[in-house]
N, CA, C and O atoms as a MOPAC input file, in Angstrom:
PM7 MOZYME 1SCF
protein

 N     71.94300 1    70.46700 1   114.04100 1
 C     72.82700 1    72.08100 1   115.16900 1
 C     72.24100 1    72.92100 1   115.19200 1
 O     71.74400 1    73.61400 1   114.30500 1
 N     72.22600 1    72.97000 1   116.54700 1
 C     72.22000 1    74.35500 1   117.39700 1
 C     72.83400 1    75.89600 1   116.46800 1
 O     73.99100 1    76.18500 1   116.16600 1
 N     71.28300 1    76.80700 1   116.15000 1
 C     71.54900 1    77.71900 1   115.24600 1
 C     72.33900 1    79.34400 1   116.29200 1
 O     72.40800 1    80.49800 1   115.86900 1
 N     72.80700 1    78.82300 1   117.66600 1
 C     73.10400 1    79.77100 1   118.38100 1
 C     74.68300 1    79.56200 1   118.76200 1
 O     74.94700 1    79.65900 1   119.96100 1
 N     75.53200 1    79.34200 1   118.05000 1
 C     76.85900 1    78.94100 1   118.31100 1
 C     78.09100 1    79.40900 1   117.08800 1
 O     77.87800 1    79.16700 1   115.90000 1
 N     78.89200 1    79.83700 1   117.37300 1
 C     80.07800 1    80.07400 1   116.59200 1
 C     81.37700 1    79.50400 1   116.61200 1
 O     82.00300 1    79.54200 1   117.67100 1
 N     82.00300 1    78.85100 1   115.35600 1
 C     83.06100 1    77.32900 1   115.72900 1
 C     83.67000 1    77.20300 1   114.15700 1
 O     83.23200 1    77.31000 1   113.01100 1
 N     85.29500 1    76.83200 1   115.00000 1
 C     85.51300 1    76.29600 1   113.75600 1
 C     85.40500 1    74.76500 1   113.98400 1
 O     86.34100 1    74.08100 1   113.57300 1
 N     84.77300 1    74.39900 1   114.35500 1
 C     84.68400 1    72.66800 1   113.89800 1
 C     85.10300 1    72.33900 1   113.00900 1
 O     84.55300 1    72.87500 1   112.04700 1
 N     86.12200 1    71.45100 1   112.66200 1
 C     86.01500 1    70.45700 1   111.13200 1
 C     84.69900 1    69.42200 1   111.38700 1
 O     84.52700 1    68.53200 1   112.22000 1
 N     83.94800 1    69.88200 1   110.42100 1
 C     83.15100 1    69.06500 1   110.45900 1
 C     83.47300 1    67.88700 1   109.72900 1
 O     83.29400 1    66.96800 1   110.52800 1
 N     83.84300 1    67.43000 1   108.66300 1
 C     84.67300 1    66.64200 1   108.28000 1
 C     85.49500 1    65.89000 1   109.07900 1
 O     85.83200 1    64.72900 1   108.84700 1
 N     85.78200 1    66.48600 1   109.92200 1
 C     86.84600 1    65.39100 1   111.45400 1
 C     86.07400 1    64.50100 1   112.01300 1
 O     86.47400 1    63.37000 1   112.28800 1
 N     84.54000 1    65.04000 1   112.30300 1
 C     83.82100 1    64.83500 1   113.06500 1
 C     82.58600 1    63.74900 1   112.40600 1
 O     82.05900 1    62.86300 1   113.07900 1
 N     82.24900 1    64.04600 1   110.88500 1
 C     81.88800 1    63.16200 1   110.04200 1
 C     82.41500 1    61.28800 1   110.35300 1
 O     81.92900 1    60.19400 1   110.64000 1
 N     84.16600 1    62.18300 1   109.94100 1
 C     84.90400 1    60.25400 1   110.33800 1
 C     84.68100 1    60.41100 1   111.58100 1
 O     83.46800 1    60.20500 1   111.57100 1
 N     84.87100 1    60.57000 1   112.38400 1
 C     84.76700 1    60.08000 1   113.74100 1
 C     83.34900 1    58.61400 1   114.14000 1
 O     83.08500 1    57.47500 1   114.52500 1
 N     82.79300 1    60.26400 1   113.49900 1
 C     81.30400 1    59.42100 1   114.10700 1
 C     81.18200 1    57.69300 1   113.00600 1
 O     80.82400 1    56.60100 1   113.44600 1
 N     81.67200 1    58.05500 1   111.36200 1
 C     81.69600 1    56.41800 1   110.96100 1
 C     82.39400 1    55.48100 1   111.90000 1
 O     81.94800 1    54.50900 1   112.50900 1
 N     83.69800 1    56.05100 1   111.87100 1
 C     84.75900 1    55.10400 1   112.78100 1
 C     84.59100 1    54.16900 1   113.79100 1
 O     85.12800 1    53.06800 1   113.91400 1
 N     83.44500 1    54.96900 1   114.79800 1
 C     82.90100 1    54.58400 1   115.78100 1
 C     81.64600 1    53.71600 1   115.50500 1
 O     81.63500 1    52.59000 1   116.00300 1
 N     81.04300 1    53.94700 1   115.08200 1
 C     79.73300 1    53.22000 1   114.36800 1
 C     78.77300 1    53.51900 1   115.69600 1
 O     78.24500 1    52.62800 1   116.36200 1
 N     78.65900 1    54.83500 1   115.93000 1
 C     77.52200 1    54.77500 1   116.54300 1
 C     76.36000 1    55.06800 1   115.60200 1
 O     76.45000 1    55.33600 1   114.40400 1
 N     74.79200 1    54.93300 1   116.64500 1
 C     74.04900 1    55.93900 1   116.21900 1
 C     73.38400 1    57.19100 1   116.03000 1
 O     72.36900 1    57.54000 1   115.42700 1
 N     74.60700 1    57.99700 1   117.00300 1
 C     74.49000 1    58.95600 1   117.77100 1
 C     76.17600 1    59.29800 1   118.14700 1
 O     77.08600 1    58.68800 1   118.70900 1
 N     76.00800 1    60.61300 1   117.50200 1
 C     77.18400 1    61.47700 1   117.92900 1
 C     77.30300 1    62.82100 1   118.72700 1
 O     76.77000 1    63.68600 1   118.03300 1
 N     77.72200 1    63.29600 1   119.75600 1
 C     77.71000 1    64.92600 1   120.25900 1
 C     79.27400 1    65.29600 1   119.97100 1
 O     80.18300 1    64.47300 1   119.86400 1
 N     79.40700 1    66.94100 1   119.85400 1
 C     80.50600 1    67.70000 1   119.76800 1
 C     80.59500 1    67.98900 1   121.03300 1
 O     79.57300 1    68.42000 1   121.56500 1
 N     81.73500 1    67.84600 1   121.79400 1
 C     81.62500 1    68.35600 1   123.37200 1
 C     83.05100 1    68.98200 1   123.13400 1
 O     83.90600 1    68.89100 1   122.25200 1
 N     82.89800 1    69.74300 1   124.47000 1
 C     84.09600 1    71.10000 1   124.54800 1
 C     84.19800 1    71.27000 1   125.72200 1
 O     83.24500 1    71.46800 1   126.47500 1
 N     85.52100 1    71.20900 1   126.08900 1
 C     85.75800 1    71.18600 1   127.86900 1
 C     85.32800 1    72.83200 1   128.22100 1
 O     85.78600 1    73.85200 1   127.70500 1
 N     84.25800 1    72.69000 1   129.31200 1
 C     84.25200 1    74.20800 1   130.48100 1
 C     84.46100 1    73.96000 1   131.36000 1
 O     84.53100 1    72.80400 1   131.77500 1
 N     84.69700 1    75.27800 1   132.17400 1
 C     85.51300 1    75.14500 1   133.59400 1
 C     84.26200 1    76.58800 1   133.95200 1
 O     84.13400 1    77.73800 1   133.53100 1
 N     83.49500 1    75.67000 1   134.99500 1
 C     82.21700 1    76.79600 1   136.04000 1
 C     83.55400 1    77.04700 1   137.02400 1
 O     84.58200 1    76.45000 1   137.34200 1
 N     82.95300 1    78.16400 1   137.26700 1
 C     83.39500 1    78.98500 1   138.59900 1
 C     82.64500 1    78.96400 1   139.25800 1
 O     81.57200 1    79.32400 1   138.77400 1
 N     82.61500 1    78.54000 1   140.83900 1
 C     81.47900 1    78.50600 1   141.96500 1
 C     82.43400 1    79.55000 1   142.66700 1
 O     83.62900 1    79.50900 1   142.95800 1
 N     81.08400 1    80.85000 1   142.88500 1
 C     81.97500 1    81.83200 1   143.93700 1
 C     81.50900 1    81.69100 1   145.00100 1
 O     81.14300 1    82.78900 1   145.42100 1
 N     81.26900 1    80.71600 1   145.85800 1
 C     81.00600 1    80.59900 1   146.87500 1
 C     81.81000 1    79.36500 1   147.56500 1
 O     82.28200 1    78.78600 1   146.58600 1
 N     82.13700 1    78.79400 1   148.49000 1
 C     82.45900 1    77.79300 1   149.37000 1
 C     81.74800 1    76.94100 1   149.74900 1
 O     80.98300 1    77.16500 1   150.68700 1
 N     81.80800 1    75.35400 1   148.94400 1
 C     81.17900 1    74.92700 1   148.65700 1
 C     80.98000 1    73.67400 1   150.00100 1
 O     81.81400 1    73.14600 1   150.73600 1
 N     79.96200 1    73.57200 1   149.92600 1
 C     80.18000 1    72.64100 1   151.64200 1
 C     80.17700 1    70.71700 1   151.07100 1
 O     80.00500 1    70.37900 1   149.90000 1
 N     80.33600 1    70.04700 1   151.86800 1
 C     80.17100 1    68.83900 1   151.36200 1
 C     79.24100 1    68.53700 1   153.29000 1
 O     79.33200 1    69.34200 1   154.21600 1
 N     78.44300 1    67.15900 1   153.34100 1
 C     77.73000 1    66.84100 1   154.76600 1
 C     77.72000 1    65.68000 1   153.96000 1
 O     77.44000 1    65.37800 1   152.80000 1
 N     78.24100 1    64.98300 1   155.28800 1
 C     77.77600 1    63.22700 1   155.53800 1
 C     76.07400 1    63.73700 1   156.22500 1
 O     75.63600 1    64.79100 1   156.68600 1
 N     75.58400 1    62.57800 1   156.02300 1
 C     74.32300 1    62.33400 1   155.82500 1
 C     73.72200 1    62.46400 1   157.50100 1
 O     72.51000 1    62.42400 1   157.70800 1
 N     74.43900 1    62.57700 1   158.31600 1
 C     73.76000 1    63.08700 1   159.68800 1
 C     74.61400 1    65.16400 1   160.07000 1
 O     75.04700 1    65.85200 1   160.99500 1
 N     74.31000 1    65.22500 1   158.32000 1
 C     74.73800 1    67.30900 1   158.51000 1
 C     75.50500 1    67.46000 1   158.90800 1
 O     75.67200 1    68.55700 1   159.44300 1
 N     76.54700 1    66.45700 1   158.94100 1
 C     78.33000 1    66.86000 1   159.80400 1
 C     78.98100 1    67.24700 1   158.76200 1
 O     78.91000 1    66.56000 1   157.74200 1
 N     79.81700 1    68.51900 1   158.78900 1
 C     80.51900 1    68.88400 1   157.26900 1
 C     81.73100 1    67.89100 1   157.45700 1
 O     82.24000 1    67.62600 1   158.54500 1
 N     82.11400 1    67.38800 1   156.24500 1
 C     83.04800 1    66.90600 1   155.64800 1
 C     83.85500 1    67.51300 1   154.98000 1
 O     84.46800 1    66.63200 1   154.37900 1
 N     84.17200 1    68.27600 1   154.75400 1
 C     84.36000 1    69.07400 1   153.32900 1
 C     84.43300 1    70.42800 1   153.27600 1
 O     83.39500 1    71.08800 1   153.22800 1
 N     85.47500 1    70.92700 1   153.27800 1
 C     84.82800 1    72.26300 1   152.48500 1
 C     85.31100 1    72.89100 1   151.28700 1
 O     86.34700 1    72.25100 1   151.10900 1
 N     85.24600 1    73.70000 1   150.37500 1
 C     85.78200 1    73.44600 1   148.92200 1
 C     85.38700 1    75.14600 1   148.56000 1
 O     84.33200 1    75.47300 1   148.01900 1
 N     86.34100 1    76.00100 1   148.93300 1
 C     86.68500 1    77.79600 1   149.01700 1
 C     86.69200 1    78.26300 1   147.12400 1
 O     87.67900 1    78.61900 1   146.48100 1
 N     85.09100 1    78.08400 1   146.55200 1
 C     85.19200 1    79.10300 1   145.50200 1
 C     86.05700 1    77.77700 1   143.97200 1
 O     86.86000 1    78.13700 1   143.11000 1
 N     85.56200 1    76.52200 1   144.14200 1
 C     86.20200 1    75.79000 1   143.54600 1
 C     85.39900 1    75.72800 1   141.73700 1
 O     84.24000 1    76.10700 1   141.56600 1
 N     86.29500 1    75.18300 1   140.55400 1
 C     86.51500 1    75.14800 1   139.83400 1
 C     85.91800 1    73.47000 1   139.25800 1
 O     86.54200 1    72.46400 1   139.59700 1
 N     84.95700 1    73.40200 1   138.58100 1
 C     84.31000 1    72.28200 1   138.21400 1
 C     84.35300 1    72.81400 1   136.73900 1
 O     83.87200 1    73.78000 1   136.14700 1
 N     85.36400 1    71.45500 1   136.32700 1
 C     85.52700 1    70.69500 1   134.77900 1
 C     84.50900 1    69.96400 1   134.71600 1
 O     84.05600 1    69.15500 1   135.52600 1
 N     83.94600 1    70.48100 1   133.08500 1
 C     82.71000 1    69.64000 1   132.78400 1
 C     83.14000 1    69.70000 1   131.12700 1
 O     83.73300 1    70.58600 1   130.51200 1
 N     82.46100 1    68.07300 1   130.55100 1
 C     82.65700 1    67.96900 1   128.88300 1
 C     81.56400 1    68.59100 1   128.64300 1
 O     80.61400 1    68.03300 1   129.19200 1
 N     81.31000 1    69.42700 1   128.11100 1
 C     79.78100 1    69.93800 1   127.61800 1
 C     79.21500 1    69.89800 1   126.43900 1
 O     79.71300 1    70.74600 1   125.69800 1
 N     78.30500 1    69.21500 1   125.89300 1
 C     77.38400 1    69.49100 1   124.56400 1
 C     77.85800 1    70.50800 1   124.02800 1
 O     77.72300 1    71.54300 1   124.68000 1
 N     78.48900 1    70.59400 1   122.83900 1
 C     78.49900 1    72.34400 1   121.36800 1
 C     77.34500 1    72.03000 1   120.97800 1
 O     77.39000 1    70.80500 1   120.86600 1
 N     76.28300 1    72.39700 1   120.68600 1
 C     74.84400 1    72.00000 1   120.09100 1
 C     75.53700 1    71.13700 1   118.28600 1
 O     75.52000 1    71.65200 1   117.16900 1
 N     75.92300 1    70.10400 1   118.59100 1
 C     76.56700 1    69.42700 1   116.95300 1
 C     76.13000 1    68.01000 1   117.05200 1
 O     75.84800 1    67.45800 1   118.11500 1
 N     76.09700 1    67.54900 1   116.07400 1
 C     75.23500 1    66.27300 1   116.90500 1
 C     75.55300 1    65.67900 1   114.72100 1
 O     75.65200 1    66.41800 1   113.74200 1
 N     75.61100 1    64.08300 1   114.80900 1
 C     75.76300 1    63.57800 1   114.11700 1
 C     74.42600 1    62.07800 1   114.22200 1
 O     74.50800 1    61.41300 1   115.25400 1
 N     73.59200 1    61.75600 1   113.44500 1
 C     72.77800 1    61.08100 1   113.73300 1
 C     72.34200 1    60.32600 1   112.71000 1
 O     71.75600 1    60.83500 1   111.75400 1
 N     72.68800 1    58.46200 1   112.84500 1
 C     72.41600 1    56.97500 1   112.05100 1
 C     70.29600 1    57.49400 1   112.38000 1
 O     69.56800 1    57.72200 1   113.34600 1
 N     70.17900 1    57.43300 1   110.86500 1
 C     68.82800 1    57.66300 1   110.25700 1
 C     67.58700 1    56.56800 1   111.36000 1
 O     66.39100 1    56.61500 1   111.64700 1
 N     68.91100 1    55.56300 1   111.71600 1
 C     67.70800 1    54.06500 1   112.92700 1
 C     67.23300 1    55.46100 1   113.94400 1
 O     66.02400 1    55.26800 1   114.07700 1
 N     67.47800 1    56.38300 1   114.49600 1
 C     67.44100 1    57.48100 1   115.26300 1
 C     66.41800 1    57.68400 1   115.16600 1
 O     65.98900 1    58.29300 1   116.14600 1
 N     65.72400 1    57.48900 1   114.45100 1
 C     64.37200 1    57.51600 1   113.74800 1
 C     63.28100 1    56.80800 1   114.71900 1
 O     62.35000 1    57.21900 1   115.41100 1
 N     63.75200 1    55.76300 1   114.48200 1
 C     62.22900 1    54.71800 1   115.35600 1
 C     61.72300 1    55.29200 1   116.59000 1
 O     60.53100 1    55.20800 1   116.88400 1
 N     63.05900 1    56.19800 1   117.73200 1
 C     62.69600 1    55.71400 1   118.38600 1
 C     61.97900 1    57.72200 1   118.97700 1
 O     61.73800 1    58.20000 1   120.08500 1
 N     61.91400 1    58.14400 1   117.93200 1
 C     61.27000 1    59.66900 1   117.96200 1
 C     59.70500 1    59.22000 1   117.37500 1
 O     59.70800 1    59.18400 1   116.14500 1
 N     58.38600 1    58.87600 1   117.98300 1
 C     57.01500 1    58.83800 1   117.99800 1
 C     56.64700 1    59.86100 1   117.68100 1
 O     57.14300 1    60.76200 1   118.35700 1
 N     55.49200 1    60.40000 1   116.39600 1
 C     54.83500 1    61.23300 1   115.69400 1
 C     54.35200 1    61.58500 1   117.14400 1
 O     54.29200 1    60.73300 1   118.03100 1
 N     53.93400 1    63.20900 1   117.36200 1
 C     53.66100 1    64.35500 1   117.68500 1
 C     53.65200 1    64.38000 1   119.60600 1
 O     52.99600 1    64.66300 1   120.60800 1
 N     55.21000 1    63.72800 1   118.97200 1
 C     55.40400 1    63.32500 1   121.10500 1
 C     56.60600 1    64.00900 1   121.40200 1
 O     57.69700 1    63.65900 1   120.95200 1
 N     56.51000 1    64.52900 1   121.80500 1
 C     57.97400 1    65.88400 1   122.31500 1
 C     58.24400 1    65.02000 1   123.46500 1
 O     57.74100 1    64.44500 1   124.43000 1
 N     59.71700 1    65.33900 1   122.58100 1
 C     61.02800 1    64.46300 1   122.97900 1
 C     62.37700 1    65.45800 1   123.14100 1
 O     63.21000 1    65.40600 1   122.23700 1
 N     62.51400 1    65.99700 1   123.81700 1
 C     64.03700 1    67.53000 1   124.39900 1
 C     65.11200 1    66.01200 1   123.47200 1
 O     64.83400 1    64.82800 1   123.28100 1
 N     66.24300 1    66.79200 1   123.14600 1
 C     67.24700 1    66.37000 1   123.08900 1
 C     67.68300 1    65.42500 1   124.22000 1
 O     67.52300 1    64.23200 1   123.96200 1
 N     68.24900 1    65.75100 1   125.53300 1
 C     68.43600 1    64.78500 1   126.44400 1
 C     68.08400 1    64.04900 1   126.61500 1
 O     68.85100 1    63.33100 1   127.25700 1
 N     66.71300 1    63.40800 1   126.30900 1
 C     65.30200 1    62.42500 1   126.58300 1
 C     65.85000 1    61.18300 1   125.79500 1
 O     65.92100 1    60.00200 1   126.13800 1
 N     66.34400 1    62.03900 1   124.21900 1
 C     66.70000 1    61.56300 1   123.03900 1
 C     67.87000 1    60.46600 1   123.46600 1
 O     67.92300 1    59.26300 1   123.20800 1
 N     68.75600 1    61.27500 1   124.18400 1
 C     69.67800 1    60.55400 1   124.25200 1
 C     69.87500 1    59.38700 1   125.34600 1
 O     70.50300 1    58.36300 1   125.07500 1
 N     69.09400 1    59.70400 1   127.02300 1
 C     68.66200 1    58.66400 1   127.01200 1
 C     68.47300 1    57.33900 1   127.13700 1
 O     68.93600 1    56.29400 1   127.59400 1
 N     66.79900 1    58.27800 1   125.99000 1
 C     66.32200 1    56.60100 1   125.80500 1
 C     66.90800 1    56.14200 1   124.75200 1
 O     66.46300 1    55.01200 1   124.54700 1
 N     67.96500 1    56.54000 1   123.68500 1
 C     69.02800 1    55.81100 1   123.52500 1
 C     70.44100 1    54.37700 1   123.83700 1
 O     70.88700 1    53.30500 1   123.42900 1
 N     70.59300 1    55.59100 1   124.98800 1
 C     71.33700 1    54.78500 1   125.96100 1
 C     70.03200 1    53.83600 1   126.72900 1
 O     70.61400 1    52.80800 1   127.07400 1
 N     69.19600 1    53.76600 1   126.96600 1
 C     68.18900 1    53.01000 1   127.75400 1
 C     68.17200 1    51.80900 1   126.94300 1
 O     67.94600 1    50.83800 1   127.66500 1
 N     68.30600 1    51.52500 1   125.84900 1
 C     67.69200 1    50.88700 1   124.98000 1
 C     69.21600 1    49.98600 1   123.98400 1
 O     69.29000 1    49.27900 1   122.98000 1
 N     70.30000 1    50.61000 1   125.10000 1
 C     71.93000 1    49.95200 1   124.74300 1
 C     72.65100 1    50.76600 1   123.11600 1
 O     73.84000 1    50.78500 1   122.79700 1
 N     71.91200 1    51.13800 1   122.62800 1
 C     71.96600 1    52.55100 1   121.44700 1
 C     73.68200 1    52.52400 1   122.21900 1
 O     74.06900 1    52.33400 1   123.37200 1
 N     74.26500 1    52.76800 1   121.13700 1
 C     75.82900 1    53.20700 1   121.41500 1
 C     75.76400 1    54.99400 1   120.58400 1
 O     75.40100 1    55.27600 1   119.44300 1
 N     76.22400 1    55.83300 1   121.59800 1
 C     75.87000 1    57.15100 1   122.17400 1
 C     77.54300 1    57.45000 1   122.15800 1
 O     78.10500 1    57.03100 1   123.17000 1
 N     78.54200 1    58.20100 1   121.02600 1
 C     79.59600 1    58.37400 1   121.63900 1
 C     79.71300 1    60.38400 1   121.86800 1
 O     78.95600 1    61.26100 1   121.45200 1
 N     80.88900 1    60.47000 1   122.62700 1
 C     80.90300 1    61.90200 1   122.31600 1
 C     82.01000 1    62.34600 1   121.60600 1
 O     82.96400 1    61.59200 1   121.79300 1
 N     82.23700 1    63.19400 1   120.92800 1
 C     83.53900 1    63.65700 1   120.08000 1
 C     83.89900 1    64.86700 1   120.74000 1
 O     83.08400 1    65.77900 1   120.88400 1
 N     85.48100 1    64.94800 1   121.29000 1
 C     86.03500 1    65.65100 1   122.08600 1
 C     87.24100 1    66.57100 1   121.06800 1
 O     88.19500 1    66.10800 1   120.44300 1
 N     86.85100 1    67.79400 1   121.16800 1
 C     87.70400 1    68.24100 1   120.38500 1
 C     88.47200 1    69.47700 1   121.36400 1
 O     88.28700 1    69.58000 1   122.57600 1
 N     89.37400 1    70.38200 1   120.53700 1
 C     89.89200 1    71.94800 1   121.14700 1
 C     89.17200 1    73.36700 1   119.93500 1
 O     89.16500 1    74.58500 1   120.11500 1
 N     88.80800 1    72.80300 1   119.12000 1
 C     88.36400 1    74.14900 1   118.21400 1
 C     87.33800 1    74.44600 1   119.23000 1
 O     86.66400 1    73.83300 1   120.05900 1
 N     87.61200 1    76.35700 1   118.55800 1
 C     87.12600 1    77.34400 1   119.26100 1
 C     85.24600 1    77.16900 1   119.06700 1
 O     84.67200 1    77.04000 1   117.98600 1
 N     84.65900 1    77.20700 1   120.27800 1
 C     83.76300 1    77.69900 1   120.33300 1
 C     82.87000 1    78.53900 1   121.23400 1
 O     83.03900 1    78.83200 1   122.41800 1
 N     82.10500 1    78.78800 1   120.59400 1
 C     80.96900 1    79.64200 1   121.58600 1
 C     79.35800 1    79.96800 1   121.81100 1
 O     78.88800 1    80.79800 1   121.03300 1
 N     78.90100 1    79.67400 1   122.31900 1
 C     77.42000 1    79.27400 1   122.65300 1
 C     77.06200 1    81.40600 1   122.44200 1
 O     77.67100 1    82.38500 1   122.87300 1
 N     76.10700 1    81.28500 1   121.78900 1
 C     76.30000 1    82.55400 1   121.83200 1
 C     74.50200 1    82.91300 1   122.15500 1
 O     73.82600 1    83.64400 1   121.43000 1
 N     73.98200 1    82.19300 1   123.41700 1
 C     72.40700 1    82.28300 1   123.97100 1
 C     72.23600 1    83.56100 1   124.54700 1
 O     71.07900 1    83.96900 1   124.44700 1
 N     73.06500 1    84.36300 1   125.15000 1
 C     72.96900 1    85.37800 1   125.41000 1
 C     72.99600 1    86.69100 1   125.44100 1
 O     73.92000 1    86.65100 1   126.25400 1
 N     72.83300 1    87.79200 1   125.30400 1
 C     73.52900 1    89.42100 1   124.29600 1
 C     74.47400 1    89.34500 1   125.16700 1
 O     73.96800 1    88.23400 1   125.32700 1
 N     75.50800 1    89.40800 1   126.04000 1
 C     76.91400 1    89.67100 1   125.85900 1
 C     77.24900 1    88.61500 1   124.77500 1
 O     77.89100 1    88.92400 1   123.77200 1
 N     76.75900 1    87.26200 1   125.02300 1
 C     77.46000 1    86.20100 1   124.20300 1
 C     77.69000 1    86.52500 1   122.66100 1
 O     78.71100 1    86.38600 1   121.98900 1
 N     76.27200 1    87.05800 1   122.26000 1
 C     75.85300 1    87.55800 1   120.51600 1
 C     76.74300 1    88.71500 1   120.49300 1
 O     77.09300 1    88.88700 1   119.32600 1
 N     77.47600 1    89.94100 1   121.58800 1
 C     78.32800 1    90.71600 1   120.72700 1
 C     79.62100 1    90.33500 1   120.45200 1
 O     80.32800 1    90.56000 1   119.47000 1
 N     79.91200 1    89.45300 1   121.91900 1
 C     81.68900 1    88.70800 1   122.05800 1
 C     81.24400 1    88.27900 1   120.50200 1
 O     81.94600 1    88.87800 1   119.68600 1
 N     80.66200 1    87.75800 1   120.13700 1
 C     80.47800 1    86.52900 1   118.93700 1
 C     80.73300 1    87.62400 1   117.64600 1
 O     81.56400 1    87.54300 1   116.74100 1
 N     79.89300 1    88.48400 1   117.85600 1
 C     79.69700 1    89.62900 1   116.72600 1
 C     81.89500 1    90.36100 1   116.11600 1
 O     82.54700 1    90.50000 1   115.08100 1
 N     82.12700 1    90.62000 1   118.03700 1
 C     83.35500 1    91.04600 1   117.30500 1
 C     84.64800 1    90.42700 1   117.30100 1
 O     85.70000 1    91.01500 1   117.05200 1
 N     84.48900 1    88.88200 1   117.66700 1
 C     84.90800 1    88.08400 1   117.21900 1
 C     85.15700 1    87.40200 1   115.88700 1
 O     86.27100 1    87.03000 1   115.51700 1
 N     84.30900 1    87.30000 1   115.36400 1
 C     83.79900 1    87.37800 1   113.81000 1
 C     84.07600 1    88.22700 1   113.11600 1
 O     84.32000 1    87.76400 1   112.00200 1
 N     84.22100 1    89.66100 1   113.16400 1
 C     84.75600 1    90.41800 1   112.04800 1
 C     86.72100 1    90.35200 1   112.66700 1
 O     87.64700 1    90.33300 1   111.85600 1
 N     86.95700 1    90.32300 1   114.44600 1
 C     88.44500 1    90.56600 1   114.07300 1
 C     89.14500 1    88.84600 1   113.85900 1
 O     90.26100 1    88.59300 1   114.31400 1
 N     88.48100 1    87.99100 1   113.26500 1
 C     88.95200 1    86.35900 1   112.82000 1
 C     88.64700 1    86.28100 1   111.97200 1
 O     89.50900 1    85.60900 1   111.40500 1
 N     87.56200 1    86.61700 1   110.98600 1
 C     86.96900 1    86.20600 1   109.90400 1
 C     87.92000 1    84.75200 1   109.10500 1
 O     87.35000 1    83.81500 1   108.54600 1
 N     89.07300 1    84.86000 1   109.20800 1
 C     90.19800 1    83.76700 1   108.19500 1
 C     89.48600 1    83.05500 1   109.22300 1
 O     88.77100 1    82.32500 1   108.53800 1
 N     89.26400 1    82.83900 1   110.22200 1
 C     88.76700 1    81.58200 1   111.60300 1
 C     88.15200 1    81.00800 1   110.25600 1
 O     88.77400 1    80.55500 1   109.29500 1
 N     86.79400 1    81.13500 1   110.41600 1
 C     85.88900 1    81.06500 1   110.85000 1
 C     84.89400 1    80.74000 1   109.10600 1
 O     83.78700 1    80.24300 1   108.90000 1
 N     86.23800 1    81.45500 1   107.91000 1
 C     85.95400 1    81.63900 1   106.88600 1
 C     86.57100 1    80.57600 1   106.07900 1
 O     87.74200 1    80.77100 1   105.75400 1
 N     85.68400 1    78.86800 1   105.47600 1
 C     87.05900 1    79.19400 1   104.60600 1
 C     87.25100 1    80.30300 1   103.28600 1
 O     86.43300 1    81.08600 1   102.80300 1
 N     88.96300 1    79.97000 1   102.84800 1
 C     88.47400 1    80.22700 1   101.59000 1
 C     88.26500 1    81.43300 1   100.86000 1
 O     88.68200 1    82.59000 1   100.91200 1
 N     87.20600 1    80.53900 1    99.92100 1
 C     85.88200 1    80.44300 1    98.43500 1
 C     85.25000 1    81.46300 1    99.13100 1
 O     84.93400 1    82.41000 1    98.41100 1
 N     84.90800 1    81.58900 1   100.54000 1
 C     83.69300 1    82.52000 1   101.32400 1
 C     84.21500 1    84.05800 1   101.52400 1
 O     83.49200 1    85.04100 1   101.36200 1
 N     85.40900 1    84.09300 1   101.85200 1
 C     85.93800 1    85.20800 1   102.39100 1
 C     85.23000 1    86.45700 1   101.26000 1
 O     84.39900 1    87.14500 1   101.85300 1
 N     85.36400 1    86.73500 1   100.20300 1
 C     84.86800 1    87.82400 1    99.49400 1
 C     83.75900 1    88.17500 1    99.51300 1
 O     83.47300 1    89.37100 1    99.45700 1
 N     82.89200 1    87.26100 1    99.59200 1
 C     81.40800 1    87.14600 1    99.88700 1
 C     81.40100 1    88.14200 1   101.22800 1
 O     81.99900 1    89.19300 1   100.99800 1
 N     81.08600 1    88.08300 1   102.00900 1
 C     81.25400 1    88.03400 1   103.27400 1
 C     81.27900 1    89.81000 1   103.63200 1
 O     82.48000 1    90.08000 1   103.66300 1
 N     80.89800 1    90.42400 1   103.76400 1
 C     81.31200 1    92.34400 1   104.18700 1
 C     81.39000 1    92.36700 1   105.84900 1
 O     81.17200 1    91.49600 1   106.69200 1
 N     81.71000 1    93.45700 1   105.91700 1
 C     81.37600 1    94.27100 1   107.68000 1
 C     80.31400 1    94.06500 1   107.52100 1
 O     79.51500 1    93.98800 1   106.58700 1
 N     80.35800 1    93.91900 1   109.15000 1
 C     78.99200 1    94.10400 1   109.94400 1
 C     78.81600 1    95.12700 1   110.09800 1
 O     79.62100 1    95.61300 1   110.89200 1
 N     77.71100 1    96.17500 1   109.50800 1
 C     77.87600 1    97.43100 1   109.52200 1
 C     77.32000 1    97.62800 1   111.61600 1
 O     77.22500 1    98.77500 1   112.05300 1
 N     77.16000 1    96.93400 1   112.16500 1
 C     76.11400 1    96.83000 1   113.69200 1
 C     77.18000 1    96.84000 1   114.52900 1
 O     77.18400 1    97.53100 1   115.54800 1
 N     78.58500 1    95.76300 1   114.02800 1
 C     79.66500 1    95.85600 1   115.17400 1
 C     80.21100 1    96.93300 1   115.05100 1
 O     81.07000 1    97.02600 1   115.92800 1
 N     80.16600 1    98.07400 1   114.23700 1
 C     80.97000 1    99.15600 1   114.45900 1
 C     79.90700 1   100.14500 1   115.80200 1
 O     80.39300 1   100.97600 1   116.56900 1
 N     78.61500 1    99.79200 1   115.76000 1
 C     77.80600 1   100.76000 1   116.59000 1
 C     77.48700 1   100.24400 1   118.05700 1
 O     77.31000 1    99.02600 1   118.05400 1
 N     77.38500 1   100.72600 1   119.09200 1
 C     77.17400 1    99.52500 1   119.95800 1
 C     76.07800 1   100.37300 1   121.13100 1
 O     75.60900 1    99.76100 1   122.09000 1

């Protein structure tokens, strides 16, 4: 799991899904829309415009940065060799291994940028009940930094 995310993902449901599908790897996925701020031009091989799409919205299923692996995935990772996650997935697929996606609509926020980090602090403070199981709520105090900007 990536360390820079805030989510309400049901991990038990993810694990059960992975087991039911009998995959070597499962990637938690989320729907994401990317707004393109420009007109997009499509061309044919002669550079003739075939279509013009004004400021389209592109919809994707993206990785949430949460994964389940079977231990046999280690066969594909060589010691002392750099292997990024996308390359591992491609290696598994190239070897006809079953890699599946887990679609869900749970809350998910990638906190890779400062603005996203601040948003995560604010949303966590405002909605602790969404993010913490009941038994942990008394252990978490308000973040003193969230009041200072």
